[in-house]
C-alpha positions as a LaTeX table, in Angstrom:
\begin{tabular}{lrrr}
\hline
Residue & $x$ (\AA) & $y$ (\AA) & $z$ (\AA) \\
\hline
Met1 & 33.47 & 69.64 & 57.34 \\
Lys2 & 30.19 & 71.44 & 58.49 \\
Val3 & 30.16 & 73.28 & 61.93 \\
Met4 & 26.62 & 74.61 & 62.88 \\
Gly5 & 25.55 & 74.01 & 59.15 \\
Met6 & 28.34 & 75.94 & 57.92 \\
Asn7 & 31.70 & 74.69 & 55.85 \\
Ala8 & 34.50 & 75.33 & 58.07 \\
Leu9 & 37.03 & 74.69 & 55.27 \\
Ala10 & 35.44 & 77.44 & 53.18 \\
Ile11 & 35.59 & 79.74 & 56.47 \\
Leu12 & 39.37 & 79.11 & 57.12 \\
Val13 & 40.09 & 79.70 & 53.45 \\
Ala14 & 38.28 & 82.91 & 53.14 \\
Ala15 & 39.93 & 84.06 & 56.33 \\
Ile16 & 43.40 & 83.13 & 54.64 \\
Ala17 & 42.22 & 84.81 & 51.65 \\
Ile18 & 41.39 & 88.20 & 53.66 \\
Tyr19 & 45.13 & 87.98 & 55.17 \\
Ala20 & 46.58 & 87.46 & 51.77 \\
Val21 & 44.84 & 90.38 & 50.29 \\
Gly22 & 46.16 & 92.28 & 53.08 \\
Phe23 & 49.77 & 90.98 & 52.65 \\
Leu24 & 49.44 & 92.12 & 48.96 \\
Ile25 & 48.55 & 95.67 & 49.77 \\
Tyr26 & 50.58 & 96.14 & 52.83 \\
Gly27 & 53.49 & 94.10 & 52.00 \\
Val28 & 53.96 & 94.43 & 48.26 \\
Ile29 & 51.92 & 97.29 & 46.73 \\
Val30 & 51.92 & 100.04 & 49.41 \\
Asp31 & 55.31 & 101.22 & 50.85 \\
Gln32 & 55.28 & 100.76 & 54.32 \\
Ala33 & 56.46 & 104.50 & 54.89 \\
Val34 & 53.48 & 105.60 & 52.62 \\
Trp35 & 51.02 & 103.67 & 55.06 \\
Met36 & 52.63 & 104.77 & 58.50 \\
Ala37 & 52.47 & 108.53 & 57.17 \\
Gly38 & 48.78 & 107.76 & 56.19 \\
Gln39 & 47.81 & 106.81 & 59.69 \\
Gly40 & 50.01 & 109.45 & 61.10 \\
Ile41 & 52.65 & 107.31 & 63.11 \\
Thr42 & 56.46 & 106.65 & 62.88 \\
Lys43 & 58.77 & 104.14 & 62.32 \\
Glu44 & 59.65 & 104.41 & 66.02 \\
Gln45 & 56.02 & 103.92 & 67.03 \\
Met46 & 55.65 & 101.41 & 64.78 \\
Asp47 & 58.45 & 99.47 & 66.16 \\
Ala48 & 57.75 & 99.96 & 69.81 \\
Val49 & 53.96 & 99.18 & 69.47 \\
Gly50 & 52.76 & 97.97 & 66.37 \\
Met51 & 54.89 & 94.69 & 65.39 \\
Ser52 & 54.52 & 93.53 & 69.19 \\
Arg53 & 50.44 & 93.30 & 68.05 \\
Met54 & 51.35 & 91.39 & 64.63 \\
Pro55 & 50.29 & 87.95 & 66.20 \\
Tyr56 & 46.91 & 89.21 & 66.42 \\
Gly57 & 46.69 & 90.15 & 62.92 \\
Pro58 & 45.14 & 86.42 & 61.94 \\
Val59 & 42.16 & 86.88 & 64.49 \\
Met60 & 40.29 & 89.65 & 62.57 \\
Pro61 & 40.39 & 87.82 & 59.47 \\
Leu62 & 38.90 & 84.59 & 61.05 \\
Val63 & 36.21 & 86.46 & 62.98 \\
Thr64 & 35.19 & 88.33 & 59.50 \\
Ala65 & 35.00 & 85.12 & 57.79 \\
Ile66 & 33.00 & 83.55 & 60.41 \\
Gly67 & 30.80 & 86.87 & 60.64 \\
Met68 & 30.30 & 86.36 & 57.01 \\
Gly69 & 29.77 & 82.79 & 57.17 \\
Val70 & 26.99 & 83.35 & 59.64 \\
Leu71 & 25.35 & 85.91 & 57.70 \\
Phe72 & 25.53 & 84.00 & 54.39 \\
Lys73 & 24.08 & 81.08 & 55.95 \\
Trp74 & 20.89 & 83.13 & 57.35 \\
Ala75 & 20.38 & 85.06 & 54.18 \\
Asn76 & 20.85 & 81.91 & 52.00 \\
Val77 & 23.60 & 83.66 & 50.05 \\
Ser78 & 25.08 & 81.55 & 46.97 \\
Gly79 & 27.37 & 81.99 & 44.02 \\
Leu80 & 30.32 & 83.93 & 43.37 \\
Ala81 & 28.40 & 87.09 & 41.84 \\
Asn82 & 26.07 & 87.15 & 45.01 \\
Gly83 & 29.38 & 86.37 & 47.27 \\
Val84 & 30.81 & 89.52 & 46.09 \\
Lys85 & 27.83 & 91.60 & 46.07 \\
Trp86 & 27.46 & 90.54 & 49.67 \\
Gly87 & 30.52 & 90.96 & 50.75 \\
Ala88 & 30.92 & 94.28 & 49.57 \\
Leu89 & 27.52 & 95.09 & 51.19 \\
Val90 & 29.03 & 93.90 & 54.47 \\
Ala91 & 32.33 & 95.74 & 53.89 \\
Val92 & 30.45 & 99.17 & 53.15 \\
Leu93 & 27.77 & 98.86 & 55.93 \\
Ser94 & 29.97 & 97.79 & 58.81 \\
Ala95 & 33.94 & 97.63 & 58.00 \\
Leu96 & 34.50 & 100.86 & 56.53 \\
Pro97 & 32.46 & 102.96 & 58.56 \\
Ala98 & 34.28 & 101.74 & 61.65 \\
Ile99 & 37.57 & 102.51 & 59.65 \\
Trp100 & 36.15 & 106.06 & 58.70 \\
Tyr101 & 35.10 & 106.46 & 62.10 \\
Gly102 & 38.61 & 107.06 & 63.83 \\
Trp103 & 39.49 & 109.42 & 61.06 \\
Val104 & 36.22 & 111.56 & 61.51 \\
Tyr105 & 37.16 & 112.12 & 65.02 \\
Gly106 & 40.84 & 111.86 & 64.85 \\
Val107 & 43.75 & 113.92 & 63.59 \\
Gly108 & 45.70 & 112.13 & 61.21 \\
Pro109 & 45.44 & 112.31 & 57.24 \\
Cys110 & 42.78 & 110.23 & 54.96 \\
Thr111 & 45.69 & 108.51 & 53.11 \\
Gly112 & 45.78 & 105.27 & 55.95 \\
Pro113 & 41.85 & 105.07 & 56.16 \\
Val114 & 41.97 & 104.93 & 52.27 \\
Ile115 & 44.37 & 102.09 & 51.93 \\
Asp116 & 42.79 & 100.18 & 54.92 \\
Ser117 & 39.20 & 100.53 & 53.22 \\
Val118 & 40.85 & 99.12 & 50.01 \\
His119 & 42.07 & 96.32 & 51.92 \\
Leu120 & 38.69 & 95.50 & 53.73 \\
Leu121 & 36.57 & 96.12 & 50.71 \\
Thr122 & 38.77 & 93.83 & 48.54 \\
Gly123 & 38.95 & 91.20 & 51.52 \\
His124 & 35.58 & 91.20 & 51.99 \\
Cys125 & 34.67 & 90.64 & 48.05 \\
Val126 & 37.15 & 87.88 & 48.01 \\
Ala127 & 35.92 & 86.00 & 51.10 \\
Gly128 & 32.32 & 86.50 & 49.94 \\
Ala129 & 33.13 & 84.98 & 46.70 \\
Ile130 & 34.64 & 81.76 & 48.61 \\
Leu131 & 32.02 & 81.50 & 50.93 \\
Ala132 & 28.89 & 81.70 & 48.75 \\
Ser133 & 30.45 & 79.57 & 45.96 \\
Trp134 & 31.90 & 76.81 & 48.56 \\
Lys135 & 28.91 & 75.48 & 50.26 \\
\hline
\end{tabular}
């Protein structure tokens, strides 16, 4: 199904893929205590605030996939390799600077932003591959 000239199912699958990459990184590969320490937060802080924000988690991958879908349409990006390349480009030029901005002007260690950067770069590349291959 096309919405504004974009494959809505591809956008949905790309968003799910970004979310799945996050699940693998934060839920399987990286211990929660390591990530929290890397962000400079305690388990008590996470329990008090962090978990109440979890319902909003799917919104960011969906907005990312929609934004990448629009960009890919405008730039006529197609093909698996081009999708990965453009996904990496979007991550490096947009998502990663946003993560590192907080670290530069914050006080916490860099471990959390490094983990988050791996998540965003990998997720953008996977989403790019899906969006560019699945027209």
